[in-house]
C-alpha positions in Angstrom: 151.0 61.5 28.9 148.6 63.0 26.3 150.0 65.8 24.1 146.8 67.9 24.9 147.6 67.8 28.6 151.2 69.3 28.1 149.8 72.3 26.1 150.2 75.5 28.1 146.7 76.4 29.1 145.4 79.8 30.8 141.8 79.9 32.2 141.0 76.8 30.4 142.1 78.2 26.8 145.3 77.0 25.0 147.8 79.8 24.4 147.0 80.3 20.8 143.2 80.7 21.4 143.9 83.0 24.2 146.3 85.4 21.6 143.2 85.0 19.1 140.7 86.3 21.5 143.0 89.0 22.0 143.3 89.9 18.4 139.7 89.8 17.8 139.2 92.2 20.8 142.0 94.4 19.3 140.7 94.2 15.9 136.9 95.3 17.0 138.5 98.5 18.3 141.2 99.0 15.4 138.7 98.8 12.5 136.3 101.2 14.3 139.1 103.6 15.2 140.7 103.7 11.8 137.7 105.4 10.1 137.1 107.4 13.1 140.8 108.7 12.8 140.1 109.4 9.1 137.3 111.5 9.9 139.4 113.5 12.4 142.2 113.9 10.1 139.8 115.1 7.4 138.7 117.7 9.8 141.9 118.8 11.1 141.5 116.9 14.3 138.8 119.0 15.9 135.8 116.7 16.7 133.8 119.9 16.8 134.3 120.5 13.0 133.0 116.9 11.9 129.5 117.5 10.5 126.8 115.4 12.0 125.9 114.3 8.7 129.3 112.6 8.3 129.5 111.5 12.2 126.1 109.7 12.2 126.9 107.6 9.3 130.1 106.5 10.7 128.5 105.9 14.0 125.7 103.7 13.1 127.8 101.7 10.5 130.8 101.0 12.8 129.2 98.3 14.9 128.2 96.5 12.0 131.3 96.9 10.0 133.3 95.8 13.2 131.5 92.6 13.0 131.7 92.2 9.3 135.7 92.7 9.6 136.1 89.9 12.1 134.2 87.6 9.9 136.3 88.6 6.8 139.6 88.4 8.9 138.4 84.8 10.5 138.0 83.7 6.6 141.3 85.1 5.7 142.7 83.0 8.7 144.3 85.7 10.5 143.1 84.4 13.9 144.9 81.0 13.2 148.3 82.0 12.2 151.3 81.5 14.5 152.3 85.1 14.8 155.7 84.5 16.0 156.4 83.1 12.4 154.8 86.3 10.8 155.7 86.4 7.3 155.0 87.6 3.7 152.1 85.2 3.6 150.5 86.9 6.5 151.0 90.4 5.1 149.4 89.3 1.8 146.3 88.1 3.8 146.0 91.2 5.8 146.2 93.2 2.5 143.5 91.2 0.8 141.1 91.2 4.0 141.8 95.0 4.1 141.0 95.4 0.5 137.9 93.5 1.1 136.9 95.2 4.2 137.4 98.6 2.7 135.1 98.1 -0.4 132.3 96.7 2.0 132.9 99.8 4.2 132.5 102.1 1.2 129.4 100.3 0.1 127.8 100.2 3.6 128.6 103.6 4.9 127.6 105.1 1.6 124.3 103.3 1.7 123.6 104.4 5.2 124.6 107.9 4.5 122.2 108.0 1.4 119.2 106.7 3.7 120.1 109.5 6.2 120.2 112.0 3.8 117.1 111.2 1.6 114.5 113.9 1.9 116.8 116.3 3.7 118.4 119.5 2.8 121.7 117.5 2.5 121.9 115.5 -0.7 125.2 113.6 0.0 125.9 110.7 -2.3 129.4 109.9 -0.5 131.5 110.6 2.6 134.6 112.7 1.7 137.0 110.6 -0.6 139.8 111.0 2.0 137.9 109.4 4.5 137.7 106.1 2.4 141.5 106.2 1.7 142.6 107.2 4.9 140.4 104.9 6.8 141.4 102.0 4.8 145.2 103.0 5.3 144.7 103.3 9.1 143.0 100.0 9.3 145.8 98.2 7.5 148.6 99.9 9.6 146.8 99.2 12.8 146.1 95.3 11.9 149.6 95.0 10.6 151.3 96.9 13.5 150.0 94.7 16.5 150.6 91.2 14.4 154.1 92.1 13.6 155.0 93.6 16.8 154.1 90.4 18.5 156.8 88.7 16.3 159.1 91.6 16.9 158.8 91.3 20.6 159.6 87.5 20.5 162.6 88.2 18.3 163.7 90.9 20.9 163.1 88.5 24.1 164.8 85.7 22.3 168.0 88.0 21.6 168.0 89.1 24.9 167.9 85.8 26.2 170.9 84.7 24.2 173.1 87.7 25.4 172.0 87.0 29.0 173.8 83.4 29.0 176.8 83.6 31.0 180.1 81.9 30.0 181.9 79.8 32.5 185.5 78.7 32.5 186.8 75.8 34.2 190.4 75.9 35.7 192.1 72.8 37.1 190.4 70.3 35.4 193.4 67.9 35.1 193.4 67.9 38.9 189.7 66.7 39.1 190.5 63.9 36.5 193.6 62.7 38.3 196.1 62.5 35.6 199.6 61.6 36.7 
């Protein structure tokens, strides 16, 4: 029998492909949410306090940024790793990818902000400094958390399975064998 036929398939996908698809979906949400959370935190978790001049560049740049992040993460091989063996190497890859995408975000959202404020009464050159720092930090935390929680869940499941094994004691083995 062919090895390919023995692999676990769900809806025509191999298990690792399905996990990668879930990770891509999660990452699209996480990288967008990270910088929105940074804006919320910067303005005391009051959506109404966030000036439109900051909210609009974030909203315009977020979809492009999410796609760019997926491409950078793909290049960093974050979707081909076996997450049940997540280690320092994966953490290093996530760190590098987050640094690259944070720089891309800083440049991209600043360009969008400058285009939107050109010729208006607002002459903003950048978003609040805390937005960049907190956004990158939230993104890193969200990306690391989901990947290492997968490994943690597998470790918990494995330890639970080991603890659920029951011990069996055989009594009277000599009488079964027929010793005289």
